[in-house]
The first five atom37 places (N, CA, C, CB, O) and aatype in JSON, in Angstrom:
{
  "aatype": [12, 18, 10, 8, 9, 7, 11, 3, 4, 19, 9, 2, 3, 11, 2, 9, 9, 7, 9, 13, 2, 10, 3, 18, 9, 7, 2, 16, 1, 6, 18, 11, 0, 10, 18, 11, 1, 10, 9, 6, 6, 1, 11, 9, 6, 11, 15, 14, 6, 11, 5, 6, 11, 16, 10, 9, 10, 16, 11, 3, 11, 2, 11, 6, 11, 0, 18, 10, 16, 2, 9, 7, 19, 18, 16, 9, 0, 11, 1, 13, 9],
  "atom_mask": [
    [1, 1, 1, 1, 1],
    [1, 1, 1, 1, 1],
    [1, 1, 1, 1, 1],
    [1, 1, 1, 1, 1],
    [1, 1, 1, 1, 1],
    [1, 1, 1, 0, 1],
    [1, 1, 1, 1, 1],
    [1, 1, 1, 1, 1],
    [1, 1, 1, 1, 1],
    [1, 1, 1, 1, 1],
    [1, 1, 1, 1, 1],
    [1, 1, 1, 1, 1],
    [1, 1, 1, 1, 1],
    [1, 1, 1, 1, 1],
    [1, 1, 1, 1, 1],
    [1, 1, 1, 1, 1],
    [1, 1, 1, 1, 1],
    [1, 1, 1, 0, 1],
    [1, 1, 1, 1, 1],
    [1, 1, 1, 1, 1],
    [1, 1, 1, 1, 1],
    [1, 1, 1, 1, 1],
    [1, 1, 1, 1, 1],
    [1, 1, 1, 1, 1],
    [1, 1, 1, 1, 1],
    [1, 1, 1, 0, 1],
    [1, 1, 1, 1, 1],
    [1, 1, 1, 1, 1],
    [1, 1, 1, 1, 1],
    [1, 1, 1, 1, 1],
    [1, 1, 1, 1, 1],
    [1, 1, 1, 1, 1],
    [1, 1, 1, 1, 1],
    [1, 1, 1, 1, 1],
    [1, 1, 1, 1, 1],
    [1, 1, 1, 1, 1],
    [1, 1, 1, 1, 1],
    [1, 1, 1, 1, 1],
    [1, 1, 1, 1, 1],
    [1, 1, 1, 1, 1],
    [1, 1, 1, 1, 1],
    [1, 1, 1, 1, 1],
    [1, 1, 1, 1, 1],
    [1, 1, 1, 1, 1],
    [1, 1, 1, 1, 1],
    [1, 1, 1, 1, 1],
    [1, 1, 1, 1, 1],
    [1, 1, 1, 1, 1],
    [1, 1, 1, 1, 1],
    [1, 1, 1, 1, 1],
    [1, 1, 1, 1, 1],
    [1, 1, 1, 1, 1],
    [1, 1, 1, 1, 1],
    [1, 1, 1, 1, 1],
    [1, 1, 1, 1, 1],
    [1, 1, 1, 1, 1],
    [1, 1, 1, 1, 1],
    [1, 1, 1, 1, 1],
    [1, 1, 1, 1, 1],
    [1, 1, 1, 1, 1],
    [1, 1, 1, 1, 1],
    [1, 1, 1, 1, 1],
    [1, 1, 1, 1, 1],
    [1, 1, 1, 1, 1],
    [1, 1, 1, 1, 1],
    [1, 1, 1, 1, 1],
    [1, 1, 1, 1, 1],
    [1, 1, 1, 1, 1],
    [1, 1, 1, 1, 1],
    [1, 1, 1, 1, 1],
    [1, 1, 1, 1, 1],
    [1, 1, 1, 0, 1],
    [1, 1, 1, 1, 1],
    [1, 1, 1, 1, 1],
    [1, 1, 1, 1, 1],
    [1, 1, 1, 1, 1],
    [1, 1, 1, 1, 1],
    [1, 1, 1, 1, 1],
    [1, 1, 1, 1, 1],
    [1, 1, 1, 1, 1],
    [1, 1, 1, 1, 1]
  ],
  "atom_positions": [
    [[0.83, -1.17, 0.0], [0.0, 0.0, 0.0], [0.89, 1.25, 0.0], [-0.95, -0.01, 1.21], [2.04, 1.19, 0.41]],
    [[0.36, 2.34, -0.45], [1.12, 3.57, -0.55], [0.59, 4.61, 0.43], [1.08, 4.12, -1.98], [-0.58, 4.61, 0.79]],
    [[1.49, 5.49, 0.85], [1.17, 6.51, 1.84], [1.44, 7.89, 1.25], [1.99, 6.3, 3.13], [2.55, 8.17, 0.79]],
    [[0.42, 8.74, 1.26], [0.56, 10.12, 0.77], [1.13, 10.97, 1.91], [-0.82, 10.7, 0.26], [0.54, 11.04, 2.99]],
    [[2.27, 11.61, 1.66], [2.92, 12.38, 2.73], [2.97, 13.88, 2.44], [4.33, 11.87, 2.95], [3.73, 14.61, 3.06]],
    [[2.17, 14.33, 1.51], [2.1, 15.75, 1.23], [2.45, 16.07, -0.2], [0.0, 0.0, 0.0], [3.19, 15.35, -0.86]],
    [[1.89, 17.19, -0.67], [2.07, 17.64, -2.05], [1.85, 16.47, -3.01], [3.47, 18.25, -2.25], [0.81, 15.81, -2.95]],
    [[2.8, 16.21, -3.88], [2.65, 15.12, -4.84], [3.53, 13.94, -4.48], [2.97, 15.62, -6.24], [3.96, 13.2, -5.37]],
    [[3.8, 13.74, -3.22], [4.72, 12.68, -2.79], [3.96, 11.51, -2.17], [5.75, 13.24, -1.78], [3.2, 11.67, -1.22]],
    [[4.19, 10.33, -2.74], [3.6, 9.1, -2.25], [4.72, 8.07, -2.11], [2.47, 8.58, -3.22], [5.55, 7.92, -3.01]],
    [[4.75, 7.37, -0.97], [5.8, 6.37, -0.75], [5.16, 5.02, -0.39], [6.76, 6.82, 0.38], [4.04, 4.96, 0.1]],
    [[5.9, 3.97, -0.66], [5.45, 2.62, -0.34], [5.58, 2.42, 1.16], [6.26, 1.55, -1.13], [6.66, 2.59, 1.72]],
    [[4.48, 2.05, 1.82], [4.53, 1.93, 3.28], [5.37, 0.75, 3.75], [3.12, 1.8, 3.82], [5.76, 0.7, 4.92]],
    [[5.66, -0.2, 2.89], [6.51, -1.34, 3.27], [7.97, -0.93, 3.44], [6.4, -2.45, 2.21], [8.75, -1.64, 4.08]],
    [[8.34, 0.22, 2.87], [9.73, 0.68, 2.94], [10.0, 1.59, 4.14], [10.08, 1.41, 1.68], [11.15, 1.98, 4.36]],
    [[8.98, 1.93, 4.91], [9.14, 2.88, 6.02], [9.86, 2.21, 7.19], [7.78, 3.42, 6.47], [9.47, 1.15, 7.67]],
    [[10.94, 2.87, 7.63], [11.69, 2.44, 8.81], [11.14, 3.13, 10.05], [13.2, 2.73, 8.64], [10.97, 2.5, 11.1]],
    [[10.88, 4.43, 9.93], [10.39, 5.18, 11.07], [9.78, 6.51, 10.68], [0.0, 0.0, 0.0], [10.1, 7.08, 9.64]],
    [[8.88, 6.99, 11.54], [8.23, 8.28, 11.37], [8.51, 9.05, 12.66], [6.67, 8.14, 11.08], [8.15, 8.6, 13.74]],
    [[9.15, 10.22, 12.53], [9.62, 10.94, 13.71], [9.09, 12.37, 13.75], [11.14, 10.96, 13.74], [9.05, 13.06, 12.73]],
    [[8.68, 12.78, 14.93], [8.19, 14.13, 15.17], [9.38, 15.05, 15.39], [7.22, 14.16, 16.39], [10.15, 14.86, 16.33]],
    [[9.54, 16.05, 14.53], [10.69, 16.96, 14.62], [10.62, 17.88, 15.83], [10.79, 17.79, 13.37], [11.64, 18.44, 16.23]],
    [[9.44, 18.06, 16.42], [9.35, 18.85, 17.65], [10.12, 18.17, 18.78], [7.88, 19.05, 18.06], [10.67, 18.85, 19.66]],
    [[10.17, 16.85, 18.77], [10.86, 16.11, 19.82], [12.32, 15.82, 19.51], [10.14, 14.81, 20.07], [13.16, 15.85, 20.4]],
    [[12.63, 15.55, 18.25], [14.01, 15.15, 17.92], [14.81, 16.23, 17.21], [13.99, 13.92, 17.07], [16.01, 16.06, 17.01]],
    [[14.17, 17.32, 16.81], [14.8, 18.33, 15.97], [16.06, 18.97, 16.53], [0.0, 0.0, 0.0], [16.92, 19.39, 15.76]],
    [[16.18, 19.05, 17.84], [17.34, 19.69, 18.45], [18.35, 18.7, 19.02], [16.89, 20.61, 19.53], [19.29, 19.11, 19.7]],
    [[18.16, 17.43, 18.76], [19.09, 16.45, 19.31], [20.35, 16.33, 18.46], [18.41, 15.09, 19.43], [20.33, 16.6, 17.26]],
    [[21.39, 15.94, 19.09], [22.68, 15.75, 18.41], [22.57, 14.67, 17.34], [23.78, 15.37, 19.43], [23.14, 14.8, 16.26]],
    [[21.84, 13.59, 17.64], [21.7, 12.49, 16.7], [20.96, 12.91, 15.43], [20.96, 11.33, 17.36], [21.36, 12.55, 14.32]],
    [[19.89, 13.7, 15.6], [19.13, 14.16, 14.44], [20.0, 15.08, 13.57], [17.85, 14.91, 14.88], [20.01, 14.96, 12.35]],
    [[20.72, 15.97, 14.21], [21.57, 16.9, 13.45], [22.64, 16.15, 12.65], [22.24, 17.9, 14.39], [22.93, 16.52, 11.51]],
    [[23.22, 15.11, 13.24], [24.22, 14.3, 12.54], [23.57, 13.55, 11.37], [24.9, 13.3, 13.51], [24.13, 13.5, 10.28]],
    [[22.4, 12.96, 11.61], [21.68, 12.24, 10.56], [21.3, 13.18, 9.42], [20.42, 11.56, 11.13], [21.49, 12.85, 8.25]],
    [[20.78, 14.34, 9.76], [20.37, 15.33, 8.75], [21.57, 15.76, 7.91], [19.73, 16.56, 9.43], [21.47, 15.84, 6.69]],
    [[22.68, 16.03, 8.55], [23.89, 16.45, 7.85], [24.35, 15.36, 6.87], [25.01, 16.77, 8.85], [24.71, 15.65, 5.73]],
    [[24.34, 14.1, 7.34], [24.76, 12.99, 6.48], [23.81, 12.82, 5.29], [24.83, 11.7, 7.28], [24.26, 12.6, 4.17]],
    [[22.52, 12.9, 5.53], [21.54, 12.75, 4.46], [21.67, 13.87, 3.42], [20.11, 12.74, 5.03], [21.53, 13.62, 2.22]],
    [[21.93, 15.08, 3.86], [22.13, 16.2, 2.94], [23.38, 15.98, 2.1], [22.23, 17.54, 3.71], [23.37, 16.16, 0.88]],
    [[24.47, 15.57, 2.75], [25.73, 15.34, 2.04], [25.59, 14.24, 0.99], [26.84, 14.98, 3.02], [26.17, 14.33, -0.09]],
    [[24.84, 13.2, 1.33], [24.66, 12.06, 0.42], [23.5, 12.26, -0.54], [24.45, 10.79, 1.21], [23.21, 11.39, -1.37]],
    [[22.82, 13.4, -0.44], [21.67, 13.73, -1.29], [20.58, 12.67, -1.22], [22.12, 13.91, -2.73], [20.06, 12.22, -2.25]],
    [[20.26, 12.28, -0.02], [19.24, 11.25, 0.2], [18.04, 11.8, 0.96], [19.83, 10.08, 0.96], [17.36, 11.06, 1.67]],
    [[17.78, 13.09, 0.81], [16.67, 13.7, 1.53], [15.77, 14.47, 0.57], [17.18, 14.62, 2.65], [16.25, 15.17, -0.32]],
    [[14.47, 14.32, 0.77], [13.48, 15.04, -0.01], [12.79, 16.0, 0.95], [12.44, 14.07, -0.71], [12.28, 15.59, 1.99]],
    [[12.78, 17.28, 0.6], [12.16, 18.28, 1.46], [10.84, 18.75, 0.89], [13.1, 19.46, 1.66], [10.66, 18.81, -0.33]],
    [[9.95, 19.08, 1.78], [8.69, 19.69, 1.4], [8.95, 21.13, 1.01], [7.64, 19.6, 2.55], [9.83, 21.77, 1.59]],
    [[8.23, 21.66, 0.03], [8.47, 23.06, -0.35], [8.1, 24.06, 0.75], [7.68, 23.38, -1.61], [8.58, 25.19, 0.74]],
    [[7.26, 23.65, 1.7], [6.9, 24.52, 2.8], [8.07, 24.65, 3.76], [5.65, 23.99, 3.53], [8.89, 23.74, 3.88]],
    [[8.14, 25.75, 4.44], [9.25, 26.02, 5.36], [9.1, 25.22, 6.67], [9.33, 27.51, 5.67], [10.09, 24.74, 7.22]],
    [[7.88, 25.09, 7.15], [7.63, 24.46, 8.45], [7.57, 22.95, 8.32], [6.33, 24.99, 9.08], [6.52, 22.39, 7.99]],
    [[8.68, 22.28, 8.56], [8.72, 20.83, 8.5], [8.4, 20.26, 9.87], [10.1, 20.32, 8.0], [8.96, 20.69, 10.87]],
    [[7.49, 19.29, 9.91], [7.04, 18.74, 11.17], [7.46, 17.29, 11.37], [5.55, 18.84, 11.26], [7.58, 16.82, 12.5]],
    [[7.69, 16.57, 10.27], [7.88, 15.13, 10.36], [9.03, 14.67, 9.48], [6.61, 14.39, 9.97], [9.21, 15.16, 8.36]],
    [[9.8, 13.73, 10.0], [10.86, 13.06, 9.24], [10.42, 11.61, 9.04], [12.26, 13.14, 9.98], [10.07, 10.93, 10.0]],
    [[10.45, 11.15, 7.8], [10.11, 9.77, 7.48], [11.34, 9.13, 6.87], [8.87, 9.68, 6.5], [11.84, 9.58, 5.84]],
    [[11.83, 8.07, 7.5], [12.98, 7.33, 6.98], [12.48, 6.1, 6.24], [13.96, 6.93, 8.12], [11.6, 5.38, 6.73]],
    [[13.05, 5.85, 5.07], [12.68, 4.67, 4.28], [13.93, 3.94, 3.83], [11.81, 5.07, 3.06], [15.03, 4.51, 3.78]],
    [[13.74, 2.69, 3.5], [14.84, 1.89, 2.96], [14.25, 0.92, 1.94], [15.61, 1.12, 4.1], [13.33, 0.16, 2.24]],
    [[14.81, 0.96, 0.73], [14.35, 0.09, -0.35], [15.58, -0.48, -1.04], [13.44, 0.87, -1.36], [16.39, 0.25, -1.61]],
    [[15.7, -1.8, -1.0], [16.83, -2.49, -1.63], [18.17, -1.89, -1.16], [16.73, -2.4, -3.18], [19.04, -1.57, -1.97]],
    [[18.31, -1.76, 0.14], [19.51, -1.23, 0.78], [19.81, 0.22, 0.42], [20.69, -2.06, 0.42], [20.93, 0.68, 0.63]],
    [[18.84, 0.94, -0.12], [18.99, 2.36, -0.39], [18.15, 3.14, 0.61], [18.58, 2.71, -1.86], [16.93, 2.99, 0.68]],
    [[18.83, 3.95, 1.39], [18.18, 4.76, 2.42], [17.74, 6.09, 1.83], [19.13, 4.97, 3.61], [18.44, 6.67, 1.0]],
    [[16.58, 6.58, 2.28], [16.08, 7.88, 1.83], [15.24, 8.47, 2.95], [15.26, 7.76, 0.49], [14.61, 7.74, 3.71]],
    [[15.22, 9.79, 3.04], [14.43, 10.47, 4.06], [13.54, 11.52, 3.41], [15.35, 11.11, 5.12], [13.88, 12.1, 2.38]],
    [[12.41, 11.75, 4.04], [11.46, 12.74, 3.57], [11.12, 13.66, 4.73], [10.18, 12.07, 2.98], [10.83, 13.19, 5.83]],
    [[11.14, 14.96, 4.49], [10.69, 15.95, 5.46], [9.38, 16.52, 4.94], [11.76, 17.07, 5.68], [9.3, 16.93, 3.78]],
    [[8.37, 16.53, 5.78], [7.06, 17.0, 5.36], [6.45, 17.91, 6.42], [6.13, 15.82, 5.07], [6.82, 17.85, 7.6]],
    [[5.53, 18.74, 5.99], [4.85, 19.63, 6.93], [3.59, 18.99, 7.52], [4.5, 20.93, 6.25], [2.89, 19.64, 8.29]],
    [[3.3, 17.78, 7.17], [2.16, 17.05, 7.74], [2.61, 16.44, 9.06], [1.63, 15.95, 6.75], [3.7, 15.87, 9.15]],
    [[1.77, 16.55, 10.07], [2.1, 16.06, 11.4], [2.18, 14.55, 11.49], [0.0, 0.0, 0.0], [1.62, 13.83, 10.66]],
    [[2.87, 14.09, 12.51], [3.06, 12.65, 12.74], [1.72, 11.94, 12.92], [3.95, 12.41, 13.97], [1.51, 10.86, 12.38]],
    [[0.82, 12.54, 13.67], [-0.45, 11.89, 13.96], [-1.31, 11.75, 12.71], [-1.19, 12.66, 15.03], [-2.02, 10.76, 12.55]],
    [[-1.26, 12.74, 11.84], [-2.01, 12.66, 10.58], [-1.45, 11.57, 9.7], [-1.98, 14.0, 9.84], [-2.19, 10.8, 9.09]],
    [[-0.12, 11.49, 9.62], [0.51, 10.44, 8.83], [0.21, 9.07, 9.43], [2.04, 10.66, 8.74], [-0.04, 8.11, 8.7]],
    [[0.23, 8.98, 10.74], [-0.06, 7.69, 11.4], [-1.48, 7.24, 11.09], [0.14, 7.81, 12.93], [-1.71, 6.05, 10.87]],
    [[-2.44, 8.16, 11.07], [-3.82, 7.8, 10.72], [-3.92, 7.27, 9.3], [-4.75, 9.01, 10.88], [-4.68, 6.34, 9.03]],
    [[-3.15, 7.86, 8.39], [-3.15, 7.4, 7.01], [-2.46, 6.05, 6.87], [-2.47, 8.43, 6.11], [-2.77, 5.26, 5.98]],
    [[-1.53, 5.8, 7.75], [-0.71, 4.58, 7.71], [-1.51, 3.36, 8.16], [0.54, 4.73, 8.58], [-1.28, 2.25, 7.68]],
    [[-2.42, 3.56, 9.06], [-3.19, 2.44, 9.65], [-4.26, 1.95, 8.72], [-3.82, 2.85, 10.95], [-4.99, 1.02, 9.06]]
  ]
}
């Protein structure tokens, strides 16, 4: 099944590793290191909106990718179920 995460972006829900609320993890050392690595490796897709609320990590055939979206974690979780 596929999950709509905002704008024109749809991802396969079988590839999702985790869905994280940026209000809780946004200022952590681990998130900053992960974000920096994903930017350097060009493995991150950003929402065109400035206010990003959620980080979604995916992995498909050993390829890691992350998505930042302005849709909240709880809304995405409702769509996921």
